[in-house]
N, CA, C and O atoms as a GROMACS GRO file, in nm:
protein
  292
    1MET      N    1  -0.045  -0.402   1.438
    1MET     CA    2   0.001  -0.287   1.362
    1MET      C    3   0.142  -0.318   1.310
    1MET      O    4   0.228  -0.369   1.382
    2VAL      N    5   0.161  -0.285   1.184
    2VAL     CA    6   0.293  -0.305   1.122
    2VAL      C    7   0.334  -0.177   1.051
    2VAL      O    8   0.250  -0.102   1.001
    3SER      N    9   0.465  -0.153   1.048
    3SER     CA   10   0.516  -0.037   0.976
    3SER      C   11   0.500  -0.059   0.826
    3SER      O   12   0.474  -0.171   0.782
    4PHE      N   13   0.514   0.048   0.750
    4PHE     CA   14   0.502   0.036   0.605
    4PHE      C   15   0.608  -0.060   0.550
    4PHE      O   16   0.579  -0.137   0.459
    5ARG      N   17   0.728  -0.055   0.604
    5ARG     CA   18   0.835  -0.144   0.557
    5ARG      C   19   0.801  -0.290   0.587
    5ARG      O   20   0.816  -0.377   0.501
    6ALA      N   21   0.755  -0.316   0.710
    6ALA     CA   22   0.717  -0.453   0.748
    6ALA      C   23   0.595  -0.499   0.669
    6ALA      O   24   0.585  -0.617   0.635
    7LEU      N   25   0.503  -0.408   0.641
    7LEU     CA   26   0.384  -0.442   0.563
    7LEU      C   27   0.424  -0.488   0.424
    7LEU      O   28   0.376  -0.591   0.376
    8ALA      N   29   0.511  -0.414   0.358
    8ALA     CA   30   0.556  -0.450   0.224
    8ALA      C   31   0.622  -0.588   0.225
    8ALA      O   32   0.594  -0.671   0.138
    9GLN      N   33   0.708  -0.613   0.321
    9GLN     CA   34   0.776  -0.742   0.330
    9GLN      C   35   0.678  -0.855   0.357
    9GLN      O   36   0.689  -0.963   0.299
   10ARG      N   37   0.582  -0.831   0.444
   10ARG     CA   38   0.487  -0.936   0.481
   10ARG      C   39   0.389  -0.968   0.368
   10ARG      O   40   0.352  -1.084   0.350
   11LEU      N   41   0.348  -0.867   0.292
   11LEU     CA   42   0.260  -0.891   0.178
   11LEU      C   43   0.326  -0.981   0.074
   11LEU      O   44   0.262  -1.068   0.016
   12VAL      N   45   0.455  -0.960   0.052
   12VAL     CA   46   0.530  -1.044  -0.042
   12VAL      C   47   0.547  -1.184   0.015
   12VAL      O   48   0.527  -1.283  -0.055
   13ALA      N   49   0.585  -1.193   0.143
   13ALA     CA   50   0.606  -1.323   0.207
   13ALA      C   51   0.478  -1.406   0.211
   13ALA      O   52   0.484  -1.528   0.198
   14ASP      N   53   0.364  -1.341   0.230
   14ASP     CA   54   0.235  -1.412   0.235
   14ASP      C   55   0.178  -1.440   0.096
   14ASP      O   56   0.074  -1.506   0.084
   15GLY      N   57   0.245  -1.392  -0.008
   15GLY     CA   58   0.200  -1.418  -0.144
   15GLY      C   59   0.082  -1.334  -0.188
   15GLY      O   60   0.016  -1.367  -0.287
   16VAL      N   61   0.054  -1.227  -0.117
   16VAL     CA   62  -0.058  -1.139  -0.153
   16VAL      C   63  -0.023  -1.061  -0.280
   16VAL      O   64  -0.107  -1.045  -0.369
   17VAL      N   65   0.101  -1.014  -0.288
   17VAL     CA   66   0.151  -0.943  -0.406
   17VAL      C   67   0.286  -1.002  -0.444
   17VAL      O   68   0.355  -1.061  -0.361
   18GLU      N   69   0.322  -0.984  -0.570
   18GLU     CA   70   0.451  -1.037  -0.616
   18GLU      C   71   0.567  -0.953  -0.566
   18GLU      O   72   0.668  -1.005  -0.520
   19ARG      N   73   0.550  -0.820  -0.577
   19ARG     CA   74   0.654  -0.727  -0.530
   19ARG      C   75   0.586  -0.606  -0.467
   19ARG      O   76   0.478  -0.565  -0.510
   20MET      N   77   0.650  -0.549  -0.366
   20MET     CA   78   0.598  -0.428  -0.302
   20MET      C   79   0.713  -0.362  -0.226
   20MET      O   80   0.796  -0.430  -0.166
   21THR      N   81   0.716  -0.229  -0.231
   21THR     CA   82   0.815  -0.153  -0.155
   21THR      C   83   0.743  -0.066  -0.053
   21THR      O   84   0.624  -0.037  -0.068
   22HIS      N   85   0.815  -0.027   0.050
   22HIS     CA   86   0.754   0.061   0.149
   22HIS      C   87   0.723   0.198   0.089
   22HIS      O   88   0.633   0.268   0.134
   23GLN      N   89   0.799   0.238  -0.014
   23GLN     CA   90   0.771   0.364  -0.081
   23GLN      C   91   0.635   0.359  -0.151
   23GLN      O   92   0.560   0.457  -0.149
   24ARG      N   93   0.604   0.245  -0.213
   24ARG     CA   94   0.475   0.230  -0.282
   24ARG      C   95   0.361   0.228  -0.180
   24ARG      O   96   0.255   0.285  -0.205
   25VAL      N   97   0.383   0.163  -0.067
   25VAL     CA   98   0.280   0.161   0.039
   25VAL      C   99   0.254   0.304   0.085
   25VAL      O  100   0.139   0.344   0.103
   26SER      N  101   0.361   0.381   0.104
   26SER     CA  102   0.347   0.520   0.147
   26SER      C  103   0.271   0.602   0.042
   26SER      O  104   0.185   0.683   0.078
   27GLN      N  105   0.303   0.582  -0.084
   27GLN     CA  106   0.236   0.654  -0.192
   27GLN      C  107   0.085   0.622  -0.193
   27GLN      O  108   0.002   0.712  -0.205
   28LEU      N  109   0.052   0.494  -0.182
   28LEU     CA  110  -0.088   0.454  -0.180
   28LEU      C  111  -0.161   0.515  -0.059
   28LEU      O  112  -0.277   0.555  -0.070
   29SER      N  113  -0.094   0.520   0.055
   29SER     CA  114  -0.158   0.575   0.174
   29SER      C  115  -0.192   0.723   0.156
   29SER      O  116  -0.289   0.772   0.213
   30ARG      N  117  -0.112   0.794   0.078
   30ARG     CA  118  -0.136   0.936   0.053
   30ARG      C  119  -0.242   0.958  -0.055
   30ARG      O  120  -0.320   1.052  -0.046
   31GLU      N  121  -0.244   0.872  -0.158
   31GLU     CA  122  -0.326   0.899  -0.276
   31GLU      C  123  -0.459   0.825  -0.282
   31GLU      O  124  -0.551   0.872  -0.348
   32ASP      N  125  -0.471   0.712  -0.215
   32ASP     CA  126  -0.593   0.631  -0.226
   32ASP      C  127  -0.681   0.650  -0.103
   32ASP      O  128  -0.642   0.610   0.007
   33PRO      N  129  -0.799   0.708  -0.120
   33PRO     CA  130  -0.888   0.728  -0.006
   33PRO      C  131  -0.938   0.597   0.056
   33PRO      O  132  -0.983   0.597   0.171
   34ALA      N  133  -0.931   0.486  -0.018
   34ALA     CA  134  -0.976   0.357   0.034
   34ALA      C  135  -0.869   0.288   0.118
   34ALA      O  136  -0.894   0.182   0.176
   35PHE      N  137  -0.749   0.346   0.126
   35PHE     CA  138  -0.640   0.285   0.203
   35PHE      C  139  -0.679   0.280   0.351
   35PHE      O  140  -0.739   0.374   0.403
   36PRO      N  141  -0.645   0.169   0.420
   36PRO     CA  142  -0.679   0.159   0.563
   36PRO      C  143  -0.618   0.273   0.645
   36PRO      O  144  -0.519   0.335   0.604
   37ARG      N  145  -0.677   0.299   0.759
   37ARG     CA  146  -0.634   0.408   0.847
   37ARG      C  147  -0.488   0.392   0.887
   37ARG      O  148  -0.444   0.284   0.927
   38VAL      N  149  -0.414   0.502   0.876
   38VAL     CA  150  -0.271   0.504   0.910
   38VAL      C  151  -0.254   0.569   1.046
   38VAL      O  152  -0.317   0.670   1.077
   39VAL      N  153  -0.166   0.510   1.128
   39VAL     CA  154  -0.138   0.561   1.262
   39VAL      C  155   0.009   0.603   1.267
   39VAL      O  156   0.097   0.529   1.224
   40GLN      N  157   0.034   0.722   1.320
   40GLN     CA  158   0.171   0.770   1.337
   40GLN      C  159   0.225   0.718   1.470
   40GLN      O  160   0.164   0.740   1.575
   41ILE      N  161   0.339   0.647   1.466
   41ILE     CA  162   0.404   0.596   1.587
   41ILE      C  163   0.546   0.649   1.585
   41ILE      O  164   0.632   0.596   1.514
   42GLY      N  165   0.571   0.752   1.663
   42GLY     CA  166   0.701   0.818   1.656
   42GLY      C  167   0.716   0.881   1.519
   42GLY      O  168   0.630   0.958   1.476
   43ARG      N  169   0.826   0.849   1.451
   43ARG     CA  170   0.847   0.901   1.316
   43ARG      C  171   0.798   0.804   1.209
   43ARG      O  172   0.800   0.836   1.090
   44SER      N  173   0.753   0.687   1.251
   44SER     CA  174   0.706   0.585   1.156
   44SER      C  175   0.554   0.589   1.143
   44SER      O  176   0.483   0.637   1.231
   45LYS      N  177   0.508   0.536   1.030
   45LYS     CA  178   0.364   0.519   1.010
   45LYS      C  179   0.334   0.371   1.010
   45LYS      O  180   0.413   0.290   0.961
   46ALA      N  181   0.218   0.336   1.065
   46ALA     CA  182   0.181   0.196   1.076
   46ALA      C  183   0.035   0.179   1.035
   46ALA      O  184  -0.044   0.273   1.035
   47VAL      N  185   0.003   0.054   1.000
   47VAL     CA  186  -0.132   0.020   0.958
   47VAL      C  187  -0.166  -0.118   1.014
   47VAL      O  188  -0.077  -0.200   1.037
   48ASP      N  189  -0.294  -0.143   1.036
   48ASP     CA  190  -0.338  -0.272   1.087
   48ASP      C  191  -0.332  -0.374   0.973
   48ASP      O  192  -0.398  -0.356   0.870
   49TYR      N  193  -0.254  -0.480   0.990
   49TYR     CA  194  -0.236  -0.578   0.884
   49TYR      C  195  -0.367  -0.649   0.850
   49TYR      O  196  -0.389  -0.688   0.736
   50ARG      N  197  -0.454  -0.665   0.948
   50ARG     CA  198  -0.582  -0.732   0.924
   50ARG      C  199  -0.671  -0.651   0.830
   50ARG      O  200  -0.760  -0.708   0.765
   51LEU      N  201  -0.649  -0.521   0.820
   51LEU     CA  202  -0.722  -0.436   0.727
   51LEU      C  203  -0.646  -0.418   0.596
   51LEU      O  204  -0.706  -0.406   0.489
   52ALA      N  205  -0.514  -0.415   0.605
   52ALA     CA  206  -0.432  -0.390   0.486
   52ALA      C  207  -0.429  -0.511   0.393
   52ALA      O  208  -0.428  -0.494   0.271
   53ARG      N  209  -0.427  -0.631   0.448
   53ARG     CA  210  -0.418  -0.751   0.362
   53ARG      C  211  -0.534  -0.761   0.264
   53ARG      O  212  -0.511  -0.780   0.145
   54PRO      N  213  -0.660  -0.748   0.310
   54PRO     CA  214  -0.771  -0.753   0.214
   54PRO      C  215  -0.768  -0.637   0.114
   54PRO      O  216  -0.807  -0.653  -0.001
   55TYR      N  217  -0.720  -0.519   0.159
   55TYR     CA  218  -0.710  -0.405   0.069
   55TYR      C  219  -0.616  -0.438  -0.048
   55TYR      O  220  -0.651  -0.415  -0.163
   56PHE      N  221  -0.499  -0.491  -0.018
   56PHE     CA  222  -0.402  -0.524  -0.123
   56PHE      C  223  -0.444  -0.646  -0.203
   56PHE      O  224  -0.417  -0.653  -0.323
   57ALA      N  225  -0.510  -0.742  -0.140
   57ALA     CA  226  -0.555  -0.862  -0.212
   57ALA      C  227  -0.662  -0.826  -0.315
   57ALA      O  228  -0.668  -0.888  -0.422
   58GLY      N  229  -0.746  -0.729  -0.286
   58GLY     CA  230  -0.853  -0.692  -0.376
   58GLY      C  231  -0.818  -0.581  -0.473
   58GLY      O  232  -0.898  -0.544  -0.559
   59ARG      N  233  -0.699  -0.526  -0.458
   59ARG     CA  234  -0.657  -0.413  -0.540
   59ARG      C  235  -0.608  -0.460  -0.676
   59ARG      O  236  -0.532  -0.557  -0.686
   60LYS      N  237  -0.651  -0.392  -0.782
   60LYS     CA  238  -0.607  -0.425  -0.917
   60LYS      C  239  -0.475  -0.355  -0.945
   60LYS      O  240  -0.466  -0.233  -0.933
   61SER      N  241  -0.373  -0.431  -0.981
   61SER     CA  242  -0.242  -0.375  -1.012
   61SER      C  243  -0.245  -0.313  -1.150
   61SER      O  244  -0.295  -0.373  -1.245
   62ARG      N  245  -0.191  -0.192  -1.162
   62ARG     CA  246  -0.188  -0.124  -1.291
   62ARG      C  247  -0.044  -0.088  -1.326
   62ARG      O  248  -0.016   0.026  -1.363
   63GLN      N  249   0.047  -0.183  -1.314
   63GLN     CA  250   0.187  -0.157  -1.341
   63GLN      C  251   0.207  -0.116  -1.486
   63GLN      O  252   0.153  -0.177  -1.578
   64GLY      N  253   0.285  -0.011  -1.505
   64GLY     CA  254   0.318   0.035  -1.638
   64GLY      C  255   0.211   0.118  -1.706
   64GLY      O  256   0.225   0.153  -1.823
   65GLU      N  257   0.105   0.151  -1.635
   65GLU     CA  258  -0.002   0.231  -1.693
   65GLU      C  259   0.050   0.374  -1.716
   65GLU      O  260   0.113   0.433  -1.628
   66ARG      N  261   0.023   0.428  -1.832
   66ARG     CA  262   0.070   0.563  -1.868
   66ARG      C  263  -0.028   0.666  -1.814
   66ARG      O  264  -0.130   0.694  -1.877
   67THR      N  265   0.003   0.720  -1.698
   67THR     CA  266  -0.086   0.820  -1.638
   67THR      C  267  -0.070   0.956  -1.704
   67THR      O  268  -0.158   1.042  -1.690
   68ASP      N  269   0.040   0.977  -1.777
   68ASP     CA  270   0.060   1.106  -1.842
   68ASP      C  271  -0.034   1.125  -1.961
   68ASP      O  272  -0.053   1.237  -2.008
   69LEU      N  273  -0.094   1.016  -2.010
   69LEU     CA  274  -0.185   1.024  -2.124
   69LEU      C  275  -0.330   1.046  -2.081
   69LEU      O  276  -0.416   1.078  -2.163
   70LYS      N  277  -0.356   1.028  -1.954
   70LYS     CA  278  -0.492   1.046  -1.901
   70LYS      C  279  -0.519   1.193  -1.875
   70LYS      O  280  -0.428   1.266  -1.835
   71PRO      N  281  -0.643   1.237  -1.899
   71PRO     CA  282  -0.676   1.376  -1.867
   71PRO      C  283  -0.676   1.397  -1.716
   71PRO      O  284  -0.713   1.308  -1.639
   72LYS      N  285  -0.633   1.514  -1.674
   72LYS     CA  286  -0.630   1.546  -1.531
   72LYS      C  287  -0.773   1.566  -1.483
   72LYS      O  288  -0.854   1.629  -1.551
   73GLU      N  289  -0.802   1.513  -1.366
   73GLU     CA  290  -0.938   1.525  -1.310
   73GLU      C  291  -0.944   1.636  -1.210
   73GLU      O  292  -1.049   1.661  -1.153
   0.00000   0.00000   0.00000
């Protein structure tokens, strides 16, 4: 289990993604139903790296996509 901050750092260090912040990891955990299970440890949230790595490796990056132009679902 790794914290969101450690997950972001490790994904970059392992070359899974070019850049990642713990804020983006937190946002994905809230918005994406396919995100691996999150565990609360004290005030921090953690995720199993063995599940998170394949999730991020298979995820399509949509940087700069204009979501304001899409119709609300």
